[in-house]
C-alpha positions as CSV (number, residue, x, y, z in Angstrom):
1,M,-9.4,-4.2,5.3
2,K,-12.6,-5.3,7.1
3,E,-13.8,-1.7,7.6
4,V,-13.4,-1.0,3.9
5,N,-15.3,-4.1,3.0
6,Q,-18.1,-3.1,5.3
7,I,-18.4,0.4,3.8
8,L,-18.5,-1.1,0.3
9,T,-21.1,-3.7,1.3
10,D,-23.4,-1.0,2.8
11,L,-23.0,1.1,-0.3
12,K,-23.9,-1.8,-2.6
13,R,-27.0,-2.3,-0.4
14,K,-27.8,1.4,-0.8
15,I,-27.3,2.1,2.8
16,F,-25.9,5.6,2.5
17,K,-24.5,7.9,5.1
18,P,-24.5,11.7,4.9
19,V,-20.7,12.1,5.2
20,Y,-17.7,9.9,4.3
21,F,-14.3,11.1,5.5
22,L,-11.7,8.9,3.9
23,S,-8.2,9.6,5.3
24,G,-4.7,8.0,5.8
25,E,-1.6,6.7,4.1
26,E,-3.1,4.1,1.8
27,A,-4.7,6.1,-1.1
28,Y,-5.9,2.9,-2.8
29,Y,-8.8,2.3,-0.4
30,I,-9.7,6.0,-0.4
31,D,-10.0,5.9,-4.2
32,L,-11.8,2.5,-4.1
33,I,-14.6,3.9,-2.0
34,S,-14.9,7.4,-3.6
35,D,-14.8,5.9,-7.1
36,Y,-17.6,3.5,-6.2
37,I,-19.8,6.4,-4.9
38,E,-19.0,8.5,-7.9
39,K,-19.9,5.8,-10.4
40,N,-22.7,3.9,-8.7
41,V,-24.8,6.0,-6.3
42,L,-26.5,8.1,-9.0
43,D,-27.8,7.0,-12.4
44,E,-26.0,8.5,-15.4
45,S,-29.1,10.7,-16.0
46,E,-28.9,12.0,-12.4
47,Q,-25.2,12.7,-12.3
48,E,-25.3,15.8,-14.6
49,F,-27.3,17.9,-12.1
50,N,-26.7,16.1,-8.8
51,Q,-23.0,15.2,-8.7
52,T,-20.3,17.7,-7.9
53,I,-16.6,17.1,-7.9
54,L,-14.5,19.6,-6.0
55,Y,-10.7,19.8,-5.4
56,G,-9.2,20.9,-2.1
57,K,-6.7,23.2,-3.7
58,D,-9.4,25.1,-5.5
59,V,-12.1,25.6,-2.9
60,D,-12.6,26.3,0.8
61,L,-14.7,24.7,3.4
62,N,-17.4,27.3,3.1
63,A,-17.9,26.5,-0.6
64,I,-18.1,22.8,0.2
65,I,-20.7,23.3,3.0
66,S,-22.7,25.5,0.6
67,A,-22.6,22.8,-2.0
68,A,-23.6,20.2,0.5
69,K,-26.6,22.2,1.7
70,R,-28.2,22.3,-1.8
71,F,-31.2,20.1,-2.6
72,P,-31.0,17.4,-5.3
73,M,-32.9,18.0,-8.6
74,M,-35.2,15.2,-9.7
75,S,-33.2,12.7,-7.6
76,E,-33.3,11.3,-4.1
77,Y,-29.7,12.2,-3.5
78,Q,-27.0,14.6,-4.6
79,V,-23.3,13.6,-4.3
80,V,-20.5,16.0,-3.4
81,I,-17.0,14.6,-3.6
82,V,-14.0,16.6,-2.4
83,K,-10.9,15.2,-4.0
84,E,-7.4,16.1,-2.6
85,A,-9.1,17.3,0.5
86,Q,-5.7,17.2,2.3
87,N,-5.1,20.6,0.5
88,L,-7.8,22.3,2.3
89,K,-5.8,24.8,4.3
90,E,-8.5,25.5,7.0
91,L,-9.1,21.8,7.6
92,G,-5.3,21.2,7.9
93,K,-4.8,23.9,10.4
94,A,-7.9,23.2,12.4
95,S,-7.0,19.6,12.7
96,G,-3.4,20.2,13.8
97,G,-1.9,19.5,10.4
98,D,1.6,20.6,9.3
99,D,0.4,23.2,6.8
100,D,2.7,26.1,7.2
101,D,0.9,28.5,4.9
102,D,-0.1,31.6,6.8
103,D,-2.4,33.0,4.2
104,V,-5.5,31.8,6.1
105,P,-6.0,33.9,9.3
106,V,-6.4,31.8,12.5
107,K,-9.9,33.3,13.3
108,K,-11.2,32.6,9.9
109,T,-9.8,29.1,10.0
110,A,-11.4,28.4,13.4
111,A,-14.8,29.8,12.2
112,T,-14.8,27.8,9.1
113,S,-13.8,24.6,11.0
114,N,-16.7,25.4,13.5
115,A,-19.0,25.7,10.5
116,L,-18.0,22.3,9.3
117,A,-18.5,20.9,12.8
118,G,-21.9,22.5,12.8
119,Y,-22.8,20.9,9.4
120,L,-21.7,17.5,10.7
121,Q,-24.1,17.9,13.6
122,Q,-27.0,18.6,11.2
123,P,-26.0,17.4,7.7
124,Q,-28.3,17.7,4.7
125,P,-30.0,14.2,4.6
126,S,-30.3,14.2,0.8
127,T,-26.5,14.9,0.3
128,I,-23.7,12.3,0.3
129,L,-20.6,14.3,1.1
130,V,-17.2,12.6,0.6
131,F,-13.8,13.9,1.7
132,C,-10.7,12.2,0.2
133,Y,-8.1,13.3,2.7
134,K,-5.0,11.4,1.4
135,Y,-1.7,10.8,3.3
136,K,-2.9,12.7,6.4
137,T,-5.2,12.1,9.4
138,L,-7.2,14.5,11.5
139,D,-6.3,15.7,14.9
140,K,-8.2,13.3,17.2
141,R,-8.8,16.2,19.6
142,S,-10.7,18.3,17.1
143,A,-14.5,18.7,17.2
144,V,-14.6,17.7,13.5
145,Y,-12.9,14.4,14.2
146,K,-15.1,13.6,17.2
147,S,-18.3,14.4,15.2
148,L,-17.1,12.3,12.3
149,Q,-16.3,9.3,14.5
150,K,-19.7,9.6,16.3
151,N,-22.1,10.3,13.5
152,H,-20.6,9.5,10.2
153,V,-18.3,7.2,8.2
154,F,-14.7,7.9,9.2
155,L,-11.9,5.8,7.6
156,E,-8.2,6.0,8.5
157,T,-6.1,3.8,6.3
158,K,-2.6,2.6,6.9
159,K,0.1,1.3,4.5
160,M,0.4,-2.5,4.5
161,Y,3.5,-4.2,5.7
162,D,5.7,-5.7,2.9
163,N,5.1,-9.2,4.2
164,Q,1.4,-8.8,3.9
165,I,1.5,-7.9,0.2
166,P,1.7,-11.3,-1.5
167,E,-1.3,-12.5,0.4
168,W,-3.2,-9.3,-0.5
169,I,-2.3,-9.9,-4.2
170,T,-3.6,-13.4,-4.0
171,S,-6.9,-12.3,-2.4
172,F,-7.3,-9.4,-5.0
173,V,-6.8,-11.8,-7.9
174,Q,-9.2,-14.3,-6.5
175,E,-11.9,-11.6,-6.0
176,Q,-11.5,-10.8,-9.7
177,K,-12.3,-14.5,-10.4
178,F,-8.7,-15.5,-11.5
179,K,-6.0,-17.6,-9.9
180,I,-2.4,-16.8,-9.0
181,G,0.4,-19.0,-7.7
182,P,2.6,-18.0,-4.6
183,K,5.7,-17.4,-6.7
184,A,3.8,-15.0,-9.0
185,S,2.4,-13.1,-6.0
186,F,5.9,-12.9,-4.5
187,L,7.4,-11.6,-7.7
188,L,4.8,-8.9,-8.0
189,A,5.2,-7.9,-4.4
190,E,9.0,-7.7,-4.7
191,F,9.0,-5.8,-7.9
192,L,6.1,-3.4,-7.2
193,G,6.4,-2.8,-3.5
194,N,3.4,-2.0,-1.3
195,D,1.8,0.6,-3.5
196,L,-1.7,-1.1,-3.9
197,S,-2.8,1.2,-6.7
198,K,0.3,0.4,-8.8
199,I,-0.2,-3.3,-8.0
200,T,-3.8,-3.4,-9.1
201,N,-3.1,-1.5,-12.3
202,E,-0.3,-3.9,-13.3
203,V,-2.3,-7.0,-12.3
204,E,-5.4,-5.9,-14.3
205,K,-3.2,-5.6,-17.3
206,L,-2.4,-9.3,-16.9
207,F,-6.1,-10.2,-16.9
208,I,-6.5,-8.9,-20.4
209,N,-5.1,-12.0,-22.0
210,L,-6.8,-14.4,-19.6
211,K,-10.2,-16.0,-19.4
212,E,-12.1,-16.0,-16.1
213,G,-10.7,-18.7,-13.8
214,E,-7.3,-18.9,-15.5
215,E,-4.1,-18.4,-13.6
216,V,-1.7,-15.5,-13.5
217,T,1.6,-17.4,-13.7
218,A,5.1,-16.4,-12.7
219,E,6.1,-16.5,-16.3
220,A,3.3,-14.1,-17.3
221,V,4.5,-11.7,-14.6
222,Q,8.0,-11.9,-15.8
223,D,7.1,-11.4,-19.4
224,N,4.6,-8.5,-18.9
225,I,5.8,-6.6,-15.8
226,G,9.4,-6.3,-16.9
227,I,10.9,-8.7,-14.4
228,S,13.8,-10.7,-15.6
229,K,13.3,-14.4,-15.4
230,E,16.8,-15.0,-14.2
231,F,17.8,-11.8,-12.5
232,N,15.4,-10.9,-9.7
233,V,15.5,-10.9,-5.9
234,F,13.5,-14.2,-5.7
235,E,16.2,-16.0,-7.8
236,L,19.0,-14.3,-5.7
237,Q,17.4,-15.6,-2.5
238,D,17.1,-19.1,-4.1
239,A,20.8,-19.0,-5.1
240,L,21.9,-17.9,-1.6
241,A,19.7,-20.6,0.1
242,K,21.3,-23.3,-2.0
243,K,24.8,-21.7,-1.8
244,D,24.9,-21.7,-5.6
245,I,27.9,-19.4,-5.9
246,L,27.8,-19.2,-9.7
247,K,24.1,-18.3,-9.9
248,A,24.3,-15.8,-7.0
249,N,27.3,-14.0,-8.6
250,R,25.6,-13.8,-12.0
251,I,22.6,-12.2,-10.4
252,I,24.5,-9.7,-8.3
253,N,26.7,-8.8,-11.3
254,Y,23.5,-8.0,-13.2
255,F,22.1,-6.0,-10.3
256,S,25.3,-4.0,-10.1
257,A,25.2,-3.3,-13.8
258,N,21.5,-2.2,-13.6
259,E,21.5,-0.4,-10.3
260,K,18.6,1.9,-11.2
261,E,16.3,-1.1,-11.6
262,H,17.9,-2.9,-8.6
263,P,18.9,-0.3,-6.0
264,A,21.1,-1.6,-3.2
265,V,18.8,-0.3,-0.5
266,M,16.0,-2.5,-1.8
267,T,18.2,-5.6,-2.2
268,L,19.5,-5.1,1.4
269,S,16.1,-4.7,2.8
270,T,14.8,-7.8,1.1
271,L,17.8,-9.9,2.2
272,Y,17.4,-8.7,5.7
273,G,13.8,-9.9,5.7
274,Y,14.8,-13.2,4.1
275,F,17.5,-14.1,6.6
276,S,15.3,-12.9,9.4
277,K,12.8,-15.6,8.4
278,I,15.6,-18.2,8.3
279,L,16.5,-17.3,11.9
280,V,12.9,-17.6,13.0
281,Y,12.7,-21.0,11.3
282,H,15.6,-22.2,13.5
283,F,13.6,-21.4,16.6
284,A,10.2,-22.5,15.4
285,P,8.9,-25.1,17.9
286,D,6.8,-26.8,15.3
287,K,8.7,-27.5,12.0
288,S,5.6,-28.9,10.1
289,K,5.0,-27.1,6.9
290,F,1.8,-25.3,7.8
291,A,2.9,-24.4,11.3
292,V,6.1,-22.9,9.9
293,A,4.2,-21.1,7.2
294,Q,2.1,-19.4,9.8
295,T,5.0,-18.6,12.0
296,L,7.0,-17.0,9.1
297,G,3.9,-15.4,7.6
298,V,4.5,-17.0,4.2
299,N,2.7,-19.3,1.8
300,P,3.4,-23.0,2.6
301,F,4.9,-23.2,-1.0
302,F,8.0,-21.4,0.3
303,V,8.6,-23.5,3.5
304,D,10.9,-26.1,1.8
305,G,13.1,-23.3,0.6
306,Y,13.5,-21.9,4.1
307,A,14.2,-25.4,5.5
308,K,17.0,-25.9,2.9
309,A,18.4,-22.4,3.7
310,A,18.4,-23.2,7.4
311,Q,20.6,-26.3,6.7
312,N,23.1,-24.0,5.0
313,Y,22.9,-21.1,7.5
314,G,23.2,-22.1,11.1
315,T,22.6,-19.5,13.9
316,A,26.3,-18.6,14.1
317,K,26.5,-18.0,10.4
318,L,23.3,-16.0,10.5
319,K,24.8,-13.8,13.2
320,A,27.6,-13.0,10.8
321,V,25.2,-12.4,7.9
322,F,23.3,-9.8,9.9
323,S,26.5,-8.1,10.8
324,Y,27.5,-8.0,7.1
325,L,24.0,-6.6,6.2
326,K,24.3,-3.8,8.8
327,E,27.9,-3.1,7.7
328,Y,27.1,-2.8,4.0
329,D,23.9,-0.9,4.6
330,L,26.0,1.8,6.3
331,K,28.6,1.7,3.5
332,T,26.0,2.2,0.8
333,K,25.0,5.3,2.8
334,G,28.6,6.6,2.7
335,V,29.7,5.5,6.2
336,D,33.3,4.1,6.2
337,N,33.2,3.9,2.4
338,A,36.4,5.0,0.6
339,G,34.6,5.8,-2.6
340,V,33.5,2.3,-3.6
341,N,30.3,2.3,-5.6
342,N,27.2,0.4,-4.5
343,G,27.5,-2.2,-7.2
344,E,30.9,-3.3,-5.9
345,L,29.8,-3.2,-2.3
346,M,26.9,-5.6,-3.1
347,K,29.3,-8.0,-4.8
348,E,31.5,-7.9,-1.7
349,L,28.5,-8.5,0.5
350,I,27.3,-11.6,-1.5
351,F,30.8,-13.0,-1.4
352,K,30.9,-12.7,2.4
353,I,27.5,-14.3,2.8
354,L,28.4,-17.3,0.7
355,H,31.8,-17.9,2.2
């Protein structure tokens, strides 16, 4: 995110703001910024007296404001970080949140919210106050939100779309001064989903056995992340693209026997995305590799695979495939399903797709 990069760039240049309100669905970026502030703004010798970590479930806004108004001791700044700020009852109610707890009287909540709005108008210049407001956002009509937007650093993060994850992984690995191939990025994205914190934790484990500049290979991902070399969604898509009946059946049988690791809902979602790209390929006006890659939102490495799949799946067949995917999505959810388990349903689906 450009906004995140700008915040981090300013912090590294020691351009500090009095208040950072970090909110939204993607906790990774909230942690990235708050961790940087926690570890880098103050020297180790300054942190003991000038760095305060609070938790939203244990404090109220009055206590936070009181801490923020203190002066630093033998330091230019003090840092106050409020983790799990989404648990602040007054802030949730004042910002239109869905907190149903009635323990906090409305008048007290409003007064406390007004006190925060007042602090935001005249913050302590020697304090860096950080709110980590995960998985929620503030009511944009509130005085607190308006003041944050106007005078402070306000970040609202969003979850990335699944198709953006492989490129994000590639960028992250390159920033750490390593390399990664498109297949390895794809495998990580498919196996780990769009949880950026989980992805970074797993990728950093892969760096341990590498020297700077070396490549994170697909084989390393399979060996260390717990992804089977033969039985994964990437290989299933490859088998379907080539209409390799034997390979596709071996993979779906493995998925059926290991449904916990390969839930039907995830396989169906992935296949829908895959066949959607094949359909887009058919109607792409420019079939050159880089033009198609841009149209599909994939690495050029994968374009030949989509071209091959398009030869085996014309638009009429794709229409039938989408009908099957919808039918079996409903069946796995219990609609028109006479007690057949998901493993057997997925076998039926793959048979219909291939024939």
